[in-house]
ChimeraX commands (.cxc) that place a marker at each C-alpha (Angstrom):
marker #1 position 87.59,-25.07,82.10 radius 0.5
marker #1 position 86.06,-24.25,78.83 radius 0.5
marker #1 position 89.19,-23.16,77.19 radius 0.5
marker #1 position 91.42,-25.78,78.37 radius 0.5
marker #1 position 88.43,-28.42,76.58 radius 0.5
marker #1 position 87.87,-26.54,73.87 radius 0.5
marker #1 position 91.84,-26.30,73.29 radius 0.5
marker #1 position 91.87,-29.88,74.30 radius 0.5
marker #1 position 89.56,-30.54,71.28 radius 0.5
marker #1 position 91.50,-29.09,68.59 radius 0.5
marker #1 position 94.12,-29.81,69.60 radius 0.5
marker #1 position 92.88,-34.34,68.66 radius 0.5
marker #1 position 90.86,-33.11,65.96 radius 0.5
marker #1 position 94.25,-31.31,64.21 radius 0.5
marker #1 position 95.81,-34.46,64.97 radius 0.5
marker #1 position 93.51,-36.36,63.56 radius 0.5
marker #1 position 92.80,-34.56,60.55 radius 0.5
marker #1 position 96.90,-33.82,59.89 radius 0.5
marker #1 position 98.97,-35.91,61.54 radius 0.5
marker #1 position 100.50,-32.72,63.27 radius 0.5
marker #1 position 99.67,-31.01,66.43 radius 0.5
marker #1 position 97.88,-28.11,66.52 radius 0.5
marker #1 position 99.78,-27.23,70.00 radius 0.5
marker #1 position 104.01,-27.83,70.96 radius 0.5
marker #1 position 103.09,-28.22,74.77 radius 0.5
marker #1 position 101.82,-31.47,76.15 radius 0.5
marker #1 position 98.42,-32.16,77.06 radius 0.5
marker #1 position 98.38,-33.49,81.09 radius 0.5
marker #1 position 96.22,-35.52,82.98 radius 0.5
marker #1 position 94.89,-33.43,86.03 radius 0.5
marker #1 position 91.78,-34.25,88.28 radius 0.5
marker #1 position 89.34,-33.11,85.85 radius 0.5
marker #1 position 90.83,-33.64,82.41 radius 0.5
marker #1 position 92.86,-32.94,80.08 radius 0.5
marker #1 position 95.35,-29.93,81.02 radius 0.5
marker #1 position 97.30,-27.48,78.59 radius 0.5
marker #1 position 99.60,-26.27,81.94 radius 0.5
marker #1 position 100.88,-23.09,79.87 radius 0.5
marker #1 position 96.83,-21.70,79.51 radius 0.5
marker #1 position 96.03,-22.78,83.07 radius 0.5
marker #1 position 98.64,-20.97,84.69 radius 0.5
marker #1 position 98.31,-18.17,82.74 radius 0.5
marker #1 position 94.48,-17.77,83.16 radius 0.5
marker #1 position 93.96,-19.78,86.29 radius 0.5
marker #1 position 93.21,-16.24,88.35 radius 0.5
marker #1 position 90.14,-15.97,86.02 radius 0.5
marker #1 position 88.56,-19.33,87.45 radius 0.5
marker #1 position 84.86,-20.37,85.64 radius 0.5
marker #1 position 84.83,-16.42,84.90 radius 0.5
marker #1 position 85.21,-14.81,81.21 radius 0.5
marker #1 position 88.76,-13.70,80.33 radius 0.5
marker #1 position 89.20,-10.54,79.99 radius 0.5
marker #1 position 92.24,-9.79,78.00 radius 0.5
marker #1 position 94.43,-11.74,75.04 radius 0.5
marker #1 position 96.60,-14.09,75.76 radius 0.5
marker #1 position 100.43,-12.68,75.23 radius 0.5
marker #1 position 104.06,-13.69,75.17 radius 0.5
marker #1 position 106.95,-11.81,76.35 radius 0.5
marker #1 position 109.29,-10.64,73.42 radius 0.5
marker #1 position 112.57,-8.82,73.61 radius 0.5
marker #1 position 112.23,-5.70,70.90 radius 0.5
marker #1 position 115.74,-3.95,70.74 radius 0.5
marker #1 position 116.47,-3.31,74.19 radius 0.5
marker #1 position 113.63,-3.80,75.91 radius 0.5
marker #1 position 111.38,-6.38,77.22 radius 0.5
marker #1 position 107.87,-6.32,75.33 radius 0.5
marker #1 position 104.40,-8.10,74.87 radius 0.5
marker #1 position 102.46,-9.67,71.98 radius 0.5
marker #1 position 99.36,-11.25,71.12 radius 0.5
marker #1 position 100.41,-14.32,69.03 radius 0.5
marker #1 position 98.60,-14.87,65.66 radius 0.5
marker #1 position 97.77,-18.19,63.97 radius 0.5
marker #1 position 98.78,-16.82,60.46 radius 0.5
marker #1 position 102.42,-15.60,62.17 radius 0.5
marker #1 position 103.34,-19.57,63.21 radius 0.5
marker #1 position 104.04,-21.91,60.56 radius 0.5
marker #1 position 103.71,-21.70,56.88 radius 0.5
marker #1 position 100.36,-20.45,55.08 radius 0.5
marker #1 position 98.55,-23.41,54.45 radius 0.5
marker #1 position 98.94,-24.77,57.51 radius 0.5
marker #1 position 97.88,-21.94,59.58 radius 0.5
marker #1 position 94.33,-22.05,57.30 radius 0.5
marker #1 position 94.32,-25.72,57.98 radius 0.5
marker #1 position 94.94,-24.92,61.53 radius 0.5
marker #1 position 92.07,-22.01,61.44 radius 0.5
marker #1 position 89.57,-24.14,59.77 radius 0.5
marker #1 position 89.90,-27.26,62.26 radius 0.5
marker #1 position 89.68,-24.51,65.36 radius 0.5
marker #1 position 86.43,-23.09,63.69 radius 0.5
marker #1 position 84.80,-26.54,63.09 radius 0.5
marker #1 position 85.58,-27.83,67.16 radius 0.5
marker #1 position 84.13,-23.71,68.06 radius 0.5
marker #1 position 80.99,-24.56,66.07 radius 0.5
marker #1 position 80.37,-27.87,66.90 radius 0.5
marker #1 position 80.91,-27.30,70.61 radius 0.5
marker #1 position 80.37,-23.55,71.89 radius 0.5
marker #1 position 77.30,-24.38,73.07 radius 0.5
marker #1 position 78.19,-27.07,75.68 radius 0.5
marker #1 position 78.93,-26.03,79.33 radius 0.5
marker #1 position 82.11,-26.65,80.55 radius 0.5
marker #1 position 81.09,-29.02,82.83 radius 0.5
marker #1 position 79.63,-30.83,79.97 radius 0.5
marker #1 position 82.83,-31.15,77.51 radius 0.5
marker #1 position 84.93,-32.23,80.88 radius 0.5
marker #1 position 82.86,-35.18,81.22 radius 0.5
marker #1 position 82.70,-36.08,77.36 radius 0.5
marker #1 position 87.26,-35.88,78.06 radius 0.5
marker #1 position 86.00,-38.47,80.58 radius 0.5
marker #1 position 84.48,-40.72,79.26 radius 0.5
marker #1 position 85.24,-44.52,79.13 radius 0.5
marker #1 position 88.15,-44.81,76.07 radius 0.5
marker #1 position 89.29,-41.68,76.21 radius 0.5
marker #1 position 92.94,-40.55,76.45 radius 0.5
marker #1 position 92.48,-38.91,79.89 radius 0.5
marker #1 position 90.35,-42.18,80.77 radius 0.5
marker #1 position 93.04,-44.44,80.13 radius 0.5
marker #1 position 96.33,-42.16,81.61 radius 0.5
marker #1 position 95.23,-40.49,84.65 radius 0.5
marker #1 position 95.48,-42.24,87.81 radius 0.5
marker #1 position 93.73,-41.52,90.76 radius 0.5
marker #1 position 96.40,-39.66,93.10 radius 0.5
marker #1 position 98.66,-38.97,89.71 radius 0.5
marker #1 position 99.87,-35.55,89.17 radius 0.5
marker #1 position 100.05,-34.13,85.85 radius 0.5
marker #1 position 100.76,-37.48,83.76 radius 0.5
marker #1 position 101.57,-36.39,80.33 radius 0.5
marker #1 position 98.89,-37.35,77.33 radius 0.5
marker #1 position 100.97,-38.03,74.32 radius 0.5
marker #1 position 99.64,-37.34,71.52 radius 0.5
marker #1 position 99.43,-40.71,70.03 radius 0.5
marker #1 position 97.08,-41.58,72.62 radius 0.5
marker #1 position 94.83,-38.16,71.36 radius 0.5
marker #1 position 95.48,-39.14,67.70 radius 0.5
marker #1 position 94.90,-42.72,68.10 radius 0.5
marker #1 position 91.25,-41.40,69.71 radius 0.5
marker #1 position 90.45,-39.03,67.75 radius 0.5
marker #1 position 90.58,-40.98,64.59 radius 0.5
marker #1 position 88.73,-43.19,66.64 radius 0.5
marker #1 position 85.90,-40.68,66.84 radius 0.5
marker #1 position 86.43,-39.81,62.49 radius 0.5
marker #1 position 85.23,-43.30,61.70 radius 0.5
marker link #1:1,2 radius 0.2
marker link #1:2,3 radius 0.2
marker link #1:3,4 radius 0.2
marker link #1:4,5 radius 0.2
marker link #1:5,6 radius 0.2
marker link #1:6,7 radius 0.2
marker link #1:7,8 radius 0.2
marker link #1:8,9 radius 0.2
marker link #1:9,10 radius 0.2
marker link #1:10,11 radius 0.2
marker link #1:11,12 radius 0.2
marker link #1:12,13 radius 0.2
marker link #1:13,14 radius 0.2
marker link #1:14,15 radius 0.2
marker link #1:15,16 radius 0.2
marker link #1:16,17 radius 0.2
marker link #1:17,18 radius 0.2
marker link #1:18,19 radius 0.2
marker link #1:19,20 radius 0.2
marker link #1:20,21 radius 0.2
marker link #1:21,22 radius 0.2
marker link #1:22,23 radius 0.2
marker link #1:23,24 radius 0.2
marker link #1:24,25 radius 0.2
marker link #1:25,26 radius 0.2
marker link #1:26,27 radius 0.2
marker link #1:27,28 radius 0.2
marker link #1:28,29 radius 0.2
marker link #1:29,30 radius 0.2
marker link #1:30,31 radius 0.2
marker link #1:31,32 radius 0.2
marker link #1:32,33 radius 0.2
marker link #1:33,34 radius 0.2
marker link #1:34,35 radius 0.2
marker link #1:35,36 radius 0.2
marker link #1:36,37 radius 0.2
marker link #1:37,38 radius 0.2
marker link #1:38,39 radius 0.2
marker link #1:39,40 radius 0.2
marker link #1:40,41 radius 0.2
marker link #1:41,42 radius 0.2
marker link #1:42,43 radius 0.2
marker link #1:43,44 radius 0.2
marker link #1:44,45 radius 0.2
marker link #1:45,46 radius 0.2
marker link #1:46,47 radius 0.2
marker link #1:47,48 radius 0.2
marker link #1:48,49 radius 0.2
marker link #1:49,50 radius 0.2
marker link #1:50,51 radius 0.2
marker link #1:51,52 radius 0.2
marker link #1:52,53 radius 0.2
marker link #1:53,54 radius 0.2
marker link #1:54,55 radius 0.2
marker link #1:55,56 radius 0.2
marker link #1:56,57 radius 0.2
marker link #1:57,58 radius 0.2
marker link #1:58,59 radius 0.2
marker link #1:59,60 radius 0.2
marker link #1:60,61 radius 0.2
marker link #1:61,62 radius 0.2
marker link #1:62,63 radius 0.2
marker link #1:63,64 radius 0.2
marker link #1:64,65 radius 0.2
marker link #1:65,66 radius 0.2
marker link #1:66,67 radius 0.2
marker link #1:67,68 radius 0.2
marker link #1:68,69 radius 0.2
marker link #1:69,70 radius 0.2
marker link #1:70,71 radius 0.2
marker link #1:71,72 radius 0.2
marker link #1:72,73 radius 0.2
marker link #1:73,74 radius 0.2
marker link #1:74,75 radius 0.2
marker link #1:75,76 radius 0.2
marker link #1:76,77 radius 0.2
marker link #1:77,78 radius 0.2
marker link #1:78,79 radius 0.2
marker link #1:79,80 radius 0.2
marker link #1:80,81 radius 0.2
marker link #1:81,82 radius 0.2
marker link #1:82,83 radius 0.2
marker link #1:83,84 radius 0.2
marker link #1:84,85 radius 0.2
marker link #1:85,86 radius 0.2
marker link #1:86,87 radius 0.2
marker link #1:87,88 radius 0.2
marker link #1:88,89 radius 0.2
marker link #1:89,90 radius 0.2
marker link #1:90,91 radius 0.2
marker link #1:91,92 radius 0.2
marker link #1:92,93 radius 0.2
marker link #1:93,94 radius 0.2
marker link #1:94,95 radius 0.2
marker link #1:95,96 radius 0.2
marker link #1:96,97 radius 0.2
marker link #1:97,98 radius 0.2
marker link #1:98,99 radius 0.2
marker link #1:99,100 radius 0.2
marker link #1:100,101 radius 0.2
marker link #1:101,102 radius 0.2
marker link #1:102,103 radius 0.2
marker link #1:103,104 radius 0.2
marker link #1:104,105 radius 0.2
marker link #1:105,106 radius 0.2
marker link #1:106,107 radius 0.2
marker link #1:107,108 radius 0.2
marker link #1:108,109 radius 0.2
marker link #1:109,110 radius 0.2
marker link #1:110,111 radius 0.2
marker link #1:111,112 radius 0.2
marker link #1:112,113 radius 0.2
marker link #1:113,114 radius 0.2
marker link #1:114,115 radius 0.2
marker link #1:115,116 radius 0.2
marker link #1:116,117 radius 0.2
marker link #1:117,118 radius 0.2
marker link #1:118,119 radius 0.2
marker link #1:119,120 radius 0.2
marker link #1:120,121 radius 0.2
marker link #1:121,122 radius 0.2
marker link #1:122,123 radius 0.2
marker link #1:123,124 radius 0.2
marker link #1:124,125 radius 0.2
marker link #1:125,126 radius 0.2
marker link #1:126,127 radius 0.2
marker link #1:127,128 radius 0.2
marker link #1:128,129 radius 0.2
marker link #1:129,130 radius 0.2
marker link #1:130,131 radius 0.2
marker link #1:131,132 radius 0.2
marker link #1:132,133 radius 0.2
marker link #1:133,134 radius 0.2
marker link #1:134,135 radius 0.2
marker link #1:135,136 radius 0.2
marker link #1:136,137 radius 0.2
marker link #1:137,138 radius 0.2
marker link #1:138,139 radius 0.2
marker link #1:139,140 radius 0.2
marker link #1:140,141 radius 0.2
view
């Protein structure tokens, strides 16, 4: 859960500061807050334990499939990668000491994008980047 919330905060701050999304996958409003479904699927087996391996993606290399660890400096122009690294580092430095529960509670506060989109019993409503950006711009001001 902590990874989900840290990615959400990094994405929100990056949207607010640059006007561009940090991640391409849509964030969804689940019962316990904002969720990036791919991350959930990839790491759910760990539950609330430490994650014991790097995130990998499959890639065809020649005639056979292989796996690689995606690196930020391989994504997009160099300047954008540097901006992303700076935002991610700042988010990590600011939020690393918080528990998963505390981060989750912060995403549930009145007026947050999750609170605006989530409805009891609804499943996986998308939280638009526009709503996320607007919220984090408000925090910045």
